[in-house]
N, CA, C and O atoms as a GROMACS GRO file, in nm:
protein
  372
    1MET      N    1   1.103  -1.396  -0.125
    1MET     CA    2   1.110  -1.487  -0.015
    1MET      C    3   1.220  -1.450   0.088
    1MET      O    4   1.203  -1.459   0.210
    2LYS      N    5   1.339  -1.404   0.026
    2LYS     CA    6   1.456  -1.360   0.111
    2LYS      C    7   1.410  -1.238   0.184
    2LYS      O    8   1.452  -1.226   0.300
    3HIS      N    9   1.322  -1.136   0.130
    3HIS     CA   10   1.279  -1.022   0.201
    3HIS      C   11   1.187  -1.054   0.314
    3HIS      O   12   1.198  -0.994   0.421
    4ILE      N   13   1.095  -1.149   0.296
    4ILE     CA   14   1.013  -1.203   0.408
    4ILE      C   15   1.085  -1.253   0.523
    4ILE      O   16   1.050  -1.221   0.637
    5LEU      N   17   1.184  -1.329   0.501
    5LEU     CA   18   1.256  -1.401   0.595
    5LEU      C   19   1.346  -1.285   0.674
    5LEU      O   20   1.360  -1.289   0.796
    6LEU      N   21   1.400  -1.190   0.599
    6LEU     CA   22   1.469  -1.076   0.646
    6LEU      C   23   1.385  -0.999   0.752
    6LEU      O   24   1.421  -0.974   0.867
    7ILE      N   25   1.270  -0.967   0.695
    7ILE     CA   26   1.178  -0.886   0.778
    7ILE      C   27   1.140  -0.969   0.902
    7ILE      O   28   1.147  -0.910   1.010
    8ILE      N   29   1.105  -1.082   0.901
    8ILE     CA   30   1.072  -1.172   1.014
    8ILE      C   31   1.180  -1.181   1.115
    8ILE      O   32   1.159  -1.179   1.236
    9GLY      N   33   1.305  -1.192   1.057
    9GLY     CA   34   1.436  -1.196   1.140
    9GLY      C   35   1.455  -1.058   1.224
    9GLY      O   36   1.489  -1.054   1.342
   10LEU      N   37   1.427  -0.951   1.144
   10LEU     CA   38   1.448  -0.821   1.213
   10LEU      C   39   1.335  -0.798   1.321
   10LEU      O   40   1.359  -0.749   1.431
   11MET      N   41   1.212  -0.838   1.281
   11MET     CA   42   1.108  -0.826   1.374
   11MET      C   43   1.133  -0.911   1.510
   11MET      O   44   1.104  -0.874   1.624
   12SER      N   45   1.187  -1.022   1.477
   12SER     CA   46   1.224  -1.113   1.599
   12SER      C   47   1.322  -1.066   1.691
   12SER      O   48   1.331  -1.118   1.802
   13THR      N   49   1.402  -0.968   1.652
   13THR     CA   50   1.507  -0.914   1.743
   13THR      C   51   1.449  -0.815   1.840
   13THR      O   52   1.511  -0.779   1.941
   14PHE      N   53   1.325  -0.770   1.808
   14PHE     CA   54   1.259  -0.669   1.903
   14PHE      C   55   1.237  -0.734   2.033
   14PHE      O   56   1.231  -0.856   2.041
   15THR      N   57   1.225  -0.651   2.141
   15THR     CA   58   1.196  -0.697   2.268
   15THR      C   59   1.057  -0.756   2.269
   15THR      O   60   0.965  -0.683   2.231
   16VAL      N   61   1.032  -0.873   2.307
   16VAL     CA   62   0.895  -0.933   2.311
   16VAL      C   63   0.828  -0.899   2.439
   16VAL      O   64   0.873  -0.940   2.546
   17VAL      N   65   0.724  -0.827   2.432
   17VAL     CA   66   0.638  -0.790   2.533
   17VAL      C   67   0.499  -0.850   2.499
   17VAL      O   68   0.470  -0.868   2.381
   18ALA      N   69   0.413  -0.882   2.595
   18ALA     CA   70   0.296  -0.943   2.582
   18ALA      C   71   0.193  -0.839   2.538
   18ALA      O   72   0.203  -0.726   2.585
   19GLY      N   73   0.092  -0.869   2.449
   19GLY     CA   74  -0.016  -0.779   2.411
   19GLY      C   75   0.021  -0.703   2.285
   19GLY      O   76   0.067  -0.759   2.186
   20GLU      N   77  -0.001  -0.571   2.294
   20GLU     CA   78   0.011  -0.484   2.175
   20GLU      C   79   0.146  -0.486   2.126
   20GLU      O   80   0.159  -0.478   2.004
   21ASN      N   81   0.253  -0.496   2.199
   21ASN     CA   82   0.391  -0.499   2.157
   21ASN      C   83   0.454  -0.624   2.112
   21ASN      O   84   0.576  -0.640   2.107
   22ALA      N   85   0.360  -0.718   2.079
   22ALA     CA   86   0.411  -0.846   2.027
   22ALA      C   87   0.478  -0.818   1.894
   22ALA      O   88   0.423  -0.741   1.815
   23PRO      N   89   0.606  -0.884   1.861
   23PRO     CA   90   0.680  -0.839   1.744
   23PRO      C   91   0.593  -0.860   1.606
   23PRO      O   92   0.612  -0.786   1.510
   24PHE      N   93   0.500  -0.961   1.603
   24PHE     CA   94   0.431  -0.984   1.487
   24PHE      C   95   0.298  -0.919   1.483
   24PHE      O   96   0.216  -0.964   1.403
   25SER      N   97   0.264  -0.816   1.561
   25SER     CA   98   0.137  -0.751   1.571
   25SER      C   99   0.120  -0.662   1.444
   25SER      O  100   0.008  -0.617   1.420
   26CYS      N  101   0.216  -0.636   1.369
   26CYS     CA  102   0.204  -0.533   1.258
   26CYS      C  103   0.193  -0.620   1.126
   26CYS      O  104   0.191  -0.560   1.019
   27ILE      N  105   0.185  -0.750   1.128
   27ILE     CA  106   0.170  -0.834   1.016
   27ILE      C  107   0.012  -0.860   1.008
   27ILE      O  108  -0.055  -0.896   1.105
   28ASP      N  109  -0.038  -0.837   0.879
   28ASP     CA  110  -0.179  -0.880   0.842
   28ASP      C  111  -0.168  -1.026   0.826
   28ASP      O  112  -0.090  -1.069   0.742
   29LYS      N  113  -0.241  -1.109   0.901
   29LYS     CA  114  -0.223  -1.247   0.895
   29LYS      C  115  -0.288  -1.309   0.756
   29LYS      O  116  -0.254  -1.420   0.715
   30ALA      N  117  -0.378  -1.233   0.694
   30ALA     CA  118  -0.443  -1.288   0.584
   30ALA      C  119  -0.352  -1.265   0.462
   30ALA      O  120  -0.336  -1.354   0.379
   31THR      N  121  -0.299  -1.158   0.454
   31THR     CA  122  -0.214  -1.119   0.340
   31THR      C  123  -0.069  -1.131   0.356
   31THR      O  124   0.006  -1.138   0.258
   32LEU      N  125  -0.026  -1.134   0.488
   32LEU     CA  126   0.121  -1.130   0.517
   32LEU      C  127   0.182  -1.008   0.483
   32LEU      O  128   0.301  -1.005   0.453
   33THR      N  129   0.104  -0.895   0.485
   33THR     CA  130   0.168  -0.763   0.454
   33THR      C  131   0.194  -0.695   0.580
   33THR      O  132   0.121  -0.716   0.676
   34ILE      N  133   0.300  -0.611   0.588
   34ILE     CA  134   0.331  -0.537   0.698
   34ILE      C  135   0.282  -0.389   0.708
   34ILE      O  136   0.296  -0.316   0.610
   35SER      N  137   0.228  -0.345   0.818
   35SER     CA  138   0.182  -0.212   0.815
   35SER      C  139   0.302  -0.118   0.850
   35SER      O  140   0.369  -0.134   0.952
   36ALA      N  141   0.326  -0.019   0.759
   36ALA     CA  142   0.452   0.062   0.772
   36ALA      C  143   0.419   0.155   0.890
   36ALA      O  144   0.512   0.183   0.965
   37ASP      N  145   0.306   0.201   0.915
   37ASP     CA  146   0.274   0.290   1.033
   37ASP      C  147   0.285   0.226   1.163
   37ASP      O  148   0.332   0.284   1.261
   38CYS      N  149   0.238   0.098   1.164
   38CYS     CA  150   0.247   0.019   1.298
   38CYS      C  151   0.396  -0.012   1.320
   38CYS      O  152   0.440  -0.007   1.435
   39MET      N  153   0.476  -0.044   1.221
   39MET     CA  154   0.619  -0.055   1.245
   39MET      C  155   0.698   0.062   1.290
   39MET      O  156   0.787   0.053   1.376
   40ALA      N  157   0.665   0.172   1.231
   40ALA     CA  158   0.730   0.303   1.264
   40ALA      C  159   0.686   0.339   1.414
   40ALA      O  160   0.766   0.392   1.492
   41THR      N  161   0.576   0.313   1.444
   41THR     CA  162   0.519   0.342   1.591
   41THR      C  163   0.597   0.248   1.686
   41THR      O  164   0.648   0.287   1.791
   42ARG      N  165   0.603   0.110   1.636
   42ARG     CA  166   0.678   0.018   1.735
   42ARG      C  167   0.820   0.041   1.751
   42ARG      O  168   0.872   0.026   1.862
   43ILE      N  169   0.891   0.079   1.646
   43ILE     CA  170   1.030   0.119   1.658
   43ILE      C  171   1.058   0.230   1.740
   43ILE      O  172   1.151   0.231   1.820
   44GLU      N  173   0.966   0.342   1.718
   44GLU     CA  174   0.994   0.466   1.792
   44GLU      C  175   0.957   0.462   1.938
   44GLU      O  176   1.005   0.541   2.019
   45SER      N  177   0.865   0.360   1.973
   45SER     CA  178   0.837   0.334   2.118
   45SER      C  179   0.934   0.225   2.186
   45SER      O  180   0.926   0.200   2.306
   46SER      N  181   1.015   0.168   2.109
   46SER     CA  182   1.108   0.074   2.152
   46SER      C  183   1.212   0.138   2.253
   46SER      O  184   1.276   0.240   2.226
   47THR      N  185   1.224   0.073   2.364
   47THR     CA  186   1.325   0.138   2.467
   47THR      C  187   1.469   0.114   2.422
   47THR      O  188   1.558   0.196   2.440
   48LEU      N  189   1.490  -0.020   2.352
   48LEU     CA  190   1.620  -0.040   2.292
   48LEU      C  191   1.653   0.064   2.193
   48LEU      O  192   1.762   0.120   2.202
   49TYR      N  193   1.571   0.095   2.100
   49TYR     CA  194   1.581   0.204   2.000
   49TYR      C  195   1.623   0.338   2.063
   49TYR      O  196   1.718   0.405   2.024
   50ARG      N  197   1.539   0.372   2.170
   50ARG     CA  198   1.582   0.500   2.233
   50ARG      C  199   1.723   0.500   2.301
   50ARG      O  200   1.801   0.596   2.294
   51HIS      N  201   1.750   0.383   2.367
   51HIS     CA  202   1.889   0.373   2.426
   51HIS      C  203   1.996   0.381   2.328
   51HIS      O  204   2.103   0.435   2.356
   52GLN      N  205   1.969   0.326   2.204
   52GLN     CA  206   2.059   0.322   2.087
   52GLN      C  207   2.088   0.472   2.046
   52GLN      O  208   2.201   0.518   2.029
   53GLN      N  209   1.975   0.540   2.034
   53GLN     CA  210   1.975   0.675   1.976
   53GLN      C  211   2.046   0.772   2.081
   53GLN      O  212   2.115   0.867   2.044
   54GLU      N  213   2.027   0.744   2.203
   54GLU     CA  214   2.091   0.829   2.334
   54GLU      C  215   2.247   0.801   2.317
   54GLU      O  216   2.331   0.890   2.322
   55ALA      N  217   2.272   0.678   2.298
   55ALA     CA  218   2.418   0.646   2.303
   55ALA      C  219   2.491   0.702   2.184
   55ALA      O  220   2.602   0.753   2.197
   56LEU      N  221   2.428   0.694   2.064
   56LEU     CA  222   2.482   0.759   1.948
   56LEU      C  223   2.503   0.903   1.966
   56LEU      O  224   2.611   0.950   1.931
   57LEU      N  225   2.410   0.982   2.017
   57LEU     CA  226   2.400   1.116   2.050
   57LEU      C  227   2.522   1.151   2.137
   57LEU      O  228   2.603   1.237   2.105
   58LYS      N  229   2.530   1.074   2.256
   58LYS     CA  230   2.629   1.105   2.341
   58LYS      C  231   2.774   1.084   2.283
   58LYS      O  232   2.865   1.162   2.309
   59LYS      N  233   2.787   0.979   2.206
   59LYS     CA  234   2.920   0.965   2.131
   59LYS      C  235   2.952   1.075   2.039
   59LYS      O  236   3.063   1.128   2.042
   60ALA      N  237   2.858   1.112   1.956
   60ALA     CA  238   2.869   1.226   1.878
   60ALA      C  239   2.907   1.351   1.941
   60ALA      O  240   2.988   1.427   1.889
   61ILE      N  241   2.846   1.374   2.059
   61ILE     CA  242   2.877   1.496   2.130
   61ILE      C  243   3.022   1.484   2.186
   61ILE      O  244   3.098   1.580   2.172
   62ARG      N  245   3.063   1.371   2.248
   62ARG     CA  246   3.181   1.350   2.299
   62ARG      C  247   3.305   1.360   2.199
   62ARG      O  248   3.414   1.407   2.231
   63ASP      N  249   3.275   1.310   2.078
   63ASP     CA  250   3.376   1.302   1.974
   63ASP      C  251   3.380   1.438   1.896
   63ASP      O  252   3.469   1.460   1.814
   64SER      N  253   3.285   1.524   1.922
   64SER     CA  254   3.276   1.638   1.830
   64SER      C  255   3.375   1.750   1.889
   64SER      O  256   3.389   1.757   2.011
   65ASN      N  257   3.438   1.830   1.810
   65ASN     CA  258   3.528   1.933   1.841
   65ASN      C  259   3.499   2.043   1.750
   65ASN      O  260   3.500   2.026   1.629
   66GLU      N  261   3.472   2.160   1.807
   66GLU     CA  262   3.461   2.275   1.723
   66GLU      C  263   3.589   2.336   1.657
   66GLU      O  264   3.582   2.421   1.568
   67ALA      N  265   3.699   2.290   1.705
   67ALA     CA  266   3.825   2.338   1.662
   67ALA      C  267   3.890   2.251   1.550
   67ALA      O  268   4.012   2.241   1.543
   68VAL      N  269   3.815   2.194   1.473
   68VAL     CA  270   3.866   2.117   1.351
   68VAL      C  271   3.881   2.197   1.234
   68VAL      O  272   3.794   2.277   1.201
   69ILE      N  273   4.007   2.178   1.156
   69ILE     CA  274   4.022   2.265   1.049
   69ILE      C  275   4.012   2.157   0.935
   69ILE      O  276   4.044   2.040   0.959
   70SER      N  277   3.969   2.193   0.813
   70SER     CA  278   3.956   2.100   0.708
   70SER      C  279   3.997   2.166   0.583
   70SER      O  280   3.988   2.289   0.572
   71THR      N  281   4.045   2.088   0.484
   71THR     CA  282   4.091   2.138   0.348
   71THR      C  283   3.990   2.080   0.252
   71THR      O  284   3.963   1.961   0.251
   72ILE      N  285   3.936   2.170   0.170
   72ILE     CA  286   3.836   2.122   0.070
   72ILE      C  287   3.908   2.137  -0.072
   72ILE      O  288   3.961   2.244  -0.103
   73THR      N  289   3.907   2.036  -0.150
   73THR     CA  290   3.965   2.033  -0.277
   73THR      C  291   3.867   1.990  -0.385
   73THR      O  292   3.797   1.890  -0.376
   74PHE      N  293   3.868   2.072  -0.485
   74PHE     CA  294   3.766   2.048  -0.588
   74PHE      C  295   3.845   2.006  -0.712
   74PHE      O  296   3.923   2.084  -0.768
   75TYR      N  297   3.822   1.870  -0.759
   75TYR     CA  298   3.890   1.829  -0.886
   75TYR      C  299   3.793   1.843  -0.998
   75TYR      O  300   3.694   1.769  -1.005
   76GLN      N  301   3.818   1.937  -1.088
   76GLN     CA  302   3.726   1.978  -1.190
   76GLN      C  303   3.716   1.867  -1.294
   76GLN      O  304   3.605   1.835  -1.337
   77ASN      N  305   3.828   1.805  -1.336
   77ASN     CA  306   3.815   1.693  -1.431
   77ASN      C  307   3.740   1.579  -1.387
   77ASN      O  308   3.686   1.508  -1.472
   78LYS      N  309   3.731   1.553  -1.273
   78LYS     CA  310   3.656   1.454  -1.212
   78LYS      C  311   3.525   1.478  -1.158
   78LYS      O  312   3.448   1.384  -1.133
   79MET      N  313   3.492   1.618  -1.136
   79MET     CA  314   3.380   1.681  -1.083
   79MET      C  315   3.360   1.621  -0.947
   79MET      O  316   3.248   1.585  -0.908
   80GLU      N  317   3.475   1.609  -0.870
   80GLU     CA  318   3.482   1.549  -0.738
   80GLU      C  319   3.515   1.655  -0.634
   80GLU      O  320   3.588   1.750  -0.664
   81ILE      N  321   3.458   1.640  -0.506
   81ILE     CA  322   3.501   1.734  -0.404
   81ILE      C  323   3.563   1.648  -0.284
   81ILE      O  324   3.499   1.555  -0.237
   82GLU      N  325   3.671   1.678  -0.244
   82GLU     CA  326   3.751   1.603  -0.140
   82GLU      C  327   3.752   1.685  -0.020
   82GLU      O  328   3.796   1.799  -0.033
   83VAL      N  329   3.709   1.647   0.103
   83VAL     CA  330   3.719   1.711   0.225
   83VAL      C  331   3.811   1.634   0.307
   83VAL      O  332   3.788   1.514   0.323
   84VAL      N  333   3.918   1.690   0.366
   84VAL     CA  334   4.011   1.628   0.465
   84VAL      C  335   4.016   1.702   0.589
   84VAL      O  336   4.060   1.817   0.595
   85ALA      N  337   3.970   1.638   0.692
   85ALA     CA  338   3.977   1.708   0.828
   85ALA      C  339   4.124   1.688   0.892
   85ALA      O  340   4.185   1.581   0.882
   86HIS      N  341   4.177   1.806   0.961
   86HIS     CA  342   4.307   1.800   1.020
   86HIS      C  343   4.305   1.818   1.170
   86HIS      O  344   4.371   1.904   1.229
   87ARG      N  345   4.230   1.738   1.222
   87ARG     CA  346   4.208   1.755   1.378
   87ARG      C  347   4.345   1.728   1.440
   87ARG      O  348   4.388   1.807   1.524
   88HIS      N  349   4.409   1.634   1.406
   88HIS     CA  350   4.535   1.605   1.491
   88HIS      C  351   4.647   1.705   1.455
   88HIS      O  352   4.755   1.693   1.513
   89ASP      N  353   4.630   1.796   1.370
   89ASP     CA  354   4.730   1.907   1.346
   89ASP      C  355   4.724   2.015   1.432
   89ASP      O  356   4.813   2.100   1.437
   90LEU      N  357   4.606   2.018   1.512
   90LEU     CA  358   4.592   2.142   1.606
   90LEU      C  359   4.648   2.118   1.744
   90LEU      O  360   4.645   2.009   1.800
   91LYS      N  361   4.699   2.229   1.794
   91LYS     CA  362   4.736   2.220   1.927
   91LYS      C  363   4.638   2.266   2.021
   91LYS      O  364   4.601   2.383   2.017
   92PHE      N  365   4.588   2.177   2.114
   92PHE     CA  366   4.480   2.202   2.202
   92PHE      C  367   4.536   2.241   2.332
   92PHE      O  368   4.638   2.183   2.372
   93ASN      N  369   4.479   2.337   2.405
   93ASN     CA  370   4.518   2.390   2.541
   93ASN      C  371   4.496   2.277   2.645
   93ASN      O  372   4.521   2.296   2.764
   0.00000   0.00000   0.00000
């Protein structure tokens, strides 16, 4: 029951557009099942989703820096790898 409420809540956050793009168009009314292909298509065609993807990409490009040094440490007894970035230790021109 919680899963159904969660899915309905998530679907209701989509931008409501009349016709094919109505948020509940992917639900089979007889069995109350959701078509995965329909949902994937709706999400990919969502302008809100595209804007969020573009904003995330722009932030990643803005925040990225090729001149980052990192230290990688392997702890054999724990079988653990630790990677520490030292971006702030560099002197940029």
